[in-house]
C-alpha positions in Angstrom: -8.2 -10.8 -14.0 -6.4 -13.8 -15.4 -4.0 -13.9 -12.5 -6.8 -13.7 -9.9 -8.5 -16.9 -11.3 -5.8 -18.9 -12.9 -5.3 -21.4 -10.0 -8.9 -22.7 -10.0 -8.4 -25.2 -12.9 -4.8 -26.0 -12.1 -5.3 -27.2 -8.5 -4.5 -30.8 -9.4 -1.3 -29.9 -11.3 -0.1 -27.5 -8.7 -0.6 -29.9 -5.8 1.1 -32.7 -7.8 4.2 -30.6 -8.7 4.5 -28.6 -5.5 3.1 -30.8 -2.6 0.7 -28.9 -0.3 -2.7 -29.3 1.4 -5.9 -27.4 0.9 -5.1 -24.8 3.4 -1.7 -24.0 1.7 -3.4 -24.0 -1.7 -5.9 -21.4 -0.3 -2.9 -19.2 0.9 -1.2 -19.4 -2.5 -4.4 -18.2 -4.2 -5.2 -15.6 -1.6 -1.7 -14.1 -1.5 -2.4 -12.2 -4.7 -5.4 -10.4 -3.1 -3.6 -9.4 0.1 -0.9 -7.3 -1.6 -3.4 -6.2 -4.3 -5.5 -4.8 -1.5 -2.6 -3.4 0.5 -1.5 -1.3 -2.4 -4.9 0.1 -3.2 -4.8 3.2 -0.9 -1.2 4.3 -1.8 -2.0 3.5 -5.4 -5.1 5.7 -5.3 -3.1 8.6 -3.9 -0.5 8.2 -6.6 -3.2 8.1 -9.3 -4.8 11.2 -8.0 -1.5 13.1 -8.0 0.3 11.9 -11.1 -0.4 10.7 -14.6 -2.5 7.5 -14.2 -0.8 5.9 -17.2 2.7 6.3 -15.8 1.7 5.0 -12.4 -0.1 2.0 -13.9 2.9 1.2 -16.2 5.4 1.3 -13.3 3.2 -1.1 -11.3 2.7 -3.4 -14.3 6.4 -3.9 -14.8 6.9 -4.9 -11.2 4.2 -7.5 -11.5 6.1 -9.2 -14.2 8.7 -10.4 -11.7 6.1 -12.1 -9.7 4.7 -13.9 -12.7 8.1 -15.3 -13.6 8.8 -16.3 -10.0 5.5 -18.2 -9.8 6.2 -20.1 -13.0 9.6 -21.4 -11.6 8.5 -22.0 -8.0 9.4 -25.3 -6.4 7.8 -24.7 -3.0 4.5 -23.2 -1.6 6.6 -20.4 -0.1 8.1 -19.3 -3.4 4.6 -19.6 -5.0 3.2 -17.3 -2.3 6.0 -14.8 -2.9 5.3 -14.8 -6.6 1.7 -14.2 -6.0 2.4 -11.4 -3.5 4.6 -9.6 -6.1 2.0 -10.1 -8.9 -0.8 -8.8 -6.7 1.1 -5.7 -5.7 2.0 -5.0 -9.3 -1.6 -5.2 -10.6 -3.0 -3.0 -7.8 -3.5 0.1 -9.9 -5.0 -1.6 -12.9 -8.7 -1.3 -12.3 -8.8 1.9 -10.4 -6.4 3.5 -12.9 -8.7 2.6 -15.7 -11.7 4.1 -13.8 -9.6 7.3 -13.2 -8.8 7.6 -16.9 -12.5 7.1 -17.8 -13.5 9.8 -15.3 -10.9 12.1 -16.9 -11.9 11.6 -20.5 -15.6 10.9 -20.6 -18.8 12.5 -19.3 -20.3 11.2 -16.0 -23.4 9.8 -17.6 -21.2 7.2 -19.4 -19.2 6.2 -16.4 -21.2 3.1 -15.4 -21.5 1.9 -19.0 -17.8 2.3 -19.7 -16.6 0.9 -16.4 -18.8 -2.1 -17.1 -17.0 -2.5 -20.5 -13.7 -2.3 -18.6 -14.8 -5.0 -16.2 -16.1 -7.2 -19.1 -12.9 -6.9 -21.1 -11.0 -7.6 -18.0 -13.1 -10.7 -17.4 -11.9 -12.1 -20.7 -8.8 -12.8 -18.7 -10.9 -15.1 -16.5 -12.4 -16.7 -19.7 -8.8 -17.5 -20.7 -8.2 -18.9 -17.2 -10.9 -21.6 -17.8 -11.0 -24.1 -20.6 -8.2 -22.5 -22.7 -5.8 -22.6 -19.7 -6.7 -26.3 -19.1 -5.9 -27.1 -22.7 -2.6 -25.1 -22.7 -1.5 -26.6 -19.4 -2.2 -30.1 -20.7 -0.2 -29.4 -23.8 2.6 -27.2 -22.6 2.6 -27.6 -18.8 1.5 -24.9 -16.4 5.0 -23.5 -16.0 5.6 -22.9 -19.7 2.1 -21.5 -20.0 2.8 -18.9 -17.3 6.0 -17.9 -18.9 4.2 -17.3 -22.1 1.5 -15.3 -20.2 4.4 -13.2 -18.9 5.6 -12.4 -22.4 2.0 -11.3 -23.3 2.0 -9.2 -20.1 5.2 -7.5 -21.2 3.8 -6.9 -24.7 0.6 -5.4 -23.4 2.4 -3.1 -21.0 4.8 -1.8 -23.7 1.9 -1.2 -26.0 0.0 0.7 -23.3 3.1 2.9 -22.5 3.8 3.7 -26.1 0.2 4.5 -27.3 -1.6 6.2 -24.4 -2.2 9.9 -24.8 -3.1 12.2 -21.9 -6.1 14.5 -21.9 -9.3 14.9 -23.8 -11.7 17.8 -24.4 -14.5 18.0 -21.9 -12.5 16.2 -19.2 -14.4 16.2 -15.8 -11.7 14.8 -13.6 -8.1 15.9 -13.7 -5.1 14.5 -11.8 -3.7 16.8 -9.1 -0.7 18.9 -10.1 2.6 17.3 -9.3 3.2 19.9 -6.6 -0.1 19.2 -4.9 0.0 19.0 -1.1 0.0 15.4 0.1 -1.7 16.6 3.2 -4.7 17.6 1.2 -4.9 14.1 -0.3 -4.6 12.5 3.1 -7.3 14.7 4.3 -9.5 13.5 1.4 -8.7 9.9 2.5 -9.8 10.8 6.1 -13.0 12.4 4.8 -13.8 9.3 2.7 -13.2 7.0 5.7 -15.6 9.2 7.7 -18.4 8.7 5.3 -21.1 6.2 6.3 -22.0 5.5 2.7 -18.4 4.5 1.9 -18.4 2.0 4.7 -21.8 0.5 3.8 -20.9 0.1 0.1 -17.3 -1.1 0.9 -18.4 -3.8 3.4 -21.0 -5.0 1.0 -18.3 -5.3 -1.7 -16.0 -7.1 0.8 -18.6 -9.9 1.0 -19.9 -9.8 -2.6 -16.6 -9.8 -4.4 -14.9 -11.9 -1.8 -17.3 -14.8 -2.4 -17.2 -14.3 -6.2 -13.4 -14.4 -6.3 -13.2 -17.3 -3.9 -15.6 -19.4 -5.9 -14.5 -18.3 -9.3 -10.8 -18.1 -8.6 -10.3 -21.3 -6.6 -13.0 -23.4 -4.9 -15.2 -24.0 -7.9 -12.3 -26.1 -9.4 -12.1 -28.7 -6.6 -15.9 -28.7 -6.2 -16.5 -29.5 -9.8 -13.6 -31.9 -10.4 -13.1 -33.7 -7.0 -16.6 -33.5 -5.5 -19.0 -33.5 -8.5 -16.7 -35.7 -10.6 -16.5 -33.6 -13.8 -13.5 -33.7 -16.0 -11.0 -30.7 -16.0 -12.4 -29.6 -19.4 -16.0 -29.8 -18.2 -15.0 -27.9 -15.1 -13.3 -25.3 -17.3 -16.5 -25.0 -19.5 -18.7 -24.5 -16.4 -16.3 -21.8 -15.1 -16.5 -20.3 -18.6 -20.3 -20.0 -18.3 -19.9 -18.3 -15.0 -17.4 -15.8 -16.4 -19.4 -15.3 -19.5 -22.3 -14.2 -17.3 -20.1 -11.7 -15.6 -18.8 -10.4 -19.0 -22.3 -9.9 -20.3 -23.8 -8.7 -17.1 -21.5 -5.8 -16.4 -22.1 -3.7 -19.5 -25.8 -4.6 -19.5 -26.3 -3.7 -15.9 -24.3 -0.5 -16.4 -26.4 0.5 -19.4 -29.6 -0.2 -17.5 -28.4 1.8 -14.6 -27.2 4.7 -16.7 -29.9 4.9 -19.3 -33.0 3.1 -18.2 -33.5 3.1 -14.4 -31.0 5.8 -13.7 -30.5 4.2 -10.3 -27.8 2.0 -8.6 -29.1 0.8 -5.3 -32.2 -1.2 -6.3 -30.3 -3.2 -9.0 -27.6 -4.1 -6.5 -30.0 -5.2 -3.8 -31.9 -7.5 -6.2 -28.6 -8.9 -7.5 -27.2 -9.7 -4.1 -30.4 -11.4 -3.0 -30.3 -13.5 -6.2 -26.7 -14.4 -5.5 -27.6 -15.6 -2.0 -30.4 -17.9 -3.4 -28.0 -19.2 -6.1 -25.3 -20.1 -3.6 -27.9 -21.9 -1.5 -29.0 -23.8 -4.6 -25.4 -25.0 -5.2 -25.3 -26.3 -1.6 -28.3 -28.7 -2.3 -27.2 -30.0 -5.7 -26.4 -33.7 -5.2 -23.5 -35.6 -6.6 -24.5 -37.0 -10.0 -26.8 -34.1 -10.8 -27.3 -33.4 -14.5 -24.8 -31.1 -16.1 -27.5 -28.7 -17.3 -28.5 -28.0 -13.7 -25.0 -27.2 -12.6 -24.5 -25.1 -15.7 -27.8 -23.2 -15.1 -26.7 -22.3 -11.5 -23.2 -21.3 -12.6 -24.6 -19.1 -15.4 -27.1 -17.5 -13.0 -24.3 -16.9 -10.5 -22.2 -15.1 -13.2 -25.1 -13.0 -14.6 -26.1 -11.8 -11.1 -22.4 -11.2 -10.2 -22.1 -9.0 -13.4 -23.2 -5.9 -11.4 -19.8 -5.3 -9.9 -19.2 -1.9 -11.6 -22.3 -0.3 -10.2 -21.0 0.3 -6.6 -18.1 2.2 -8.2 -20.4 4.4 -10.2 -22.6 4.8 -7.0 -19.7 5.9 -4.9 -18.2 8.1 -7.6 -21.4 10.2 -7.7 -20.9 11.0 -4.1 -17.3 12.0 -4.3 -15.5 15.2 -5.4 -13.3 14.7 -8.5 -10.0 15.6 -6.8 -10.3 12.5 -4.6 -12.4 10.2 -6.7 -9.6 7.7 -7.2 -8.9 7.7 -3.5 -12.5 7.0 -2.6 -12.8 4.3 -5.2 -9.6 2.7 -4.0 -11.1 2.5 -0.5 -14.0 0.5 -2.0 -11.7 -1.6 -4.1 -9.5 -2.2 -1.1 -12.4 -3.8 0.8 -13.4 -5.9 -2.2 -9.9 -7.2 -2.8 -9.2 -7.9 0.9 -12.5 -9.7 0.9 -11.3 -11.9 -1.9 -8.2 -12.9 0.0 -10.1 -13.5 3.3 -12.8 -15.6 1.7 -10.4 -17.5 -0.6 -8.1 -18.5 2.3 -10.8 -18.5 5.0 -13.0 -21.0 3.2 -10.1 -23.4 3.0 -9.5 -23.1 6.7 -13.2 -23.6 7.3 -13.3 -26.8 5.4 -10.1 -28.0 7.1 -11.5 -27.2 10.6 -14.9 -28.8 10.1 -14.0 -31.7 7.9 -10.3 -32.5 8.5 -10.7 -36.1 7.2 -13.0 -35.3 4.3 -12.1 -31.9 2.9 -13.1 -32.9 -0.6 -16.5 -34.3 0.4 -19.9 -33.1 -0.8 -20.9 -32.3 2.8 -17.9 -30.0 3.2 -18.6 -28.0 0.1 -22.4 -27.9 0.9 -21.5 -26.3 4.2 -19.2 -23.8 2.4 -21.9 -22.7 0.0 -24.4 -22.3 2.8 -22.0 -20.1 4.7 -21.4 -18.1 1.5 -25.2 -17.8 0.9 -25.7 -16.4 4.4 -22.9 -13.9 4.0 -24.2 -12.8 0.7 -27.6 -12.1 2.3 -25.8 -9.9 4.8 -24.2 -8.1 1.9 -27.6 -7.3 0.5 -28.8 -6.0 3.8 -25.9 -3.6 4.1 -26.5 -2.3 0.5 -30.2 -1.8 1.3 -29.0 0.7 4.0 -27.2 2.9 1.5 -28.6 6.1 0.0 -29.7 6.1 -3.6 -27.8 8.4 -6.0 -29.3 9.7 -9.2 -27.4 9.0 -12.3 -25.2 11.8 -13.6 -24.7 13.8 -10.4 -21.5 15.7 -10.7 -18.7 15.4 -8.2 -19.3 17.9 -5.5 -23.1 17.8 -6.0 -23.7 15.0 -3.6 -27.4 15.5 -2.5 -27.2 15.3 1.2 -23.7 13.8 1.5 -22.2 15.8 4.4 -18.7 15.1 3.2 -17.2 18.2 1.6 -13.9 19.1 -0.1 
């Protein structure tokens, strides 16, 4: 999560040390998401067939090379290569964690625990706000990334040495090593033939794509270059957005699991709220009081803190032997959406405002486009079928997809 968002508050430093325009900056940021998305499906197949911990560790080690390469890059091309390697190496992290939860805990705790995973992961984005600004100012961004790489190595080694497979009451087991790959590919075809998978996945493409684009890149230039806030103030505002996501995920998971016992209604309301919040950002004038921008960024984060619910929603409609595969389809769409919106918004600004890419008008247009797209995401989610909390895999209440 740190790697997804670390560029937002470093845009000035990166463009100073490695000359590039806004479109190239968008590509550098988006490169992570393209390979992260590309490796979702094969990663999901591996997670369903082998030990999730072993698969995740192998990917994590490969990501480390990308982190080091990015930290020593002297051209946009090398930066893009580093981000591509990092994205590929982190591709199994989130879905692997969800697979482990589904293996070791009962289904009526899935949304809550997956929300906790998202919140802990979002602490990486917290570190990518004000703390990253301060470290980059004191140590330089290159040294900072090398130190992050050392932390990455330490976490991976700790994970490998301490993880234990299996737990009593497991609901979801990995396939045997001798499992037929054709059966897994058939499961992928079944998932891709399910209307609910497509509706939830396209909604996630838009929802997470916009969140990642704003949080991970475009909020930085907007706050510093358009609104005139200092790097530290911009970092603080991004911290508020991320804090909302951190708090929102376990709270929305708990409400969904224990109080409302539903997924769809919460998501539709959240997506509508995100659309209105983005429209509000489009009309905030330069020189607006800090509290107003802070309120909008906080609201954006809280409403975006429902990202774990679609995964719980889809899992309830999926048999356990292909749960990771189905969830990676969803995650694939979300991550590709992040790359498309991160880079696409840069191209949009450059195409419409080639001589004033850092103007208030350019970013107002960008936020209005995002608000319209988010409204479309809410409409897609409203077409999904509700799933009652705790439905076991294989008991899909009307889902025509079968094992």
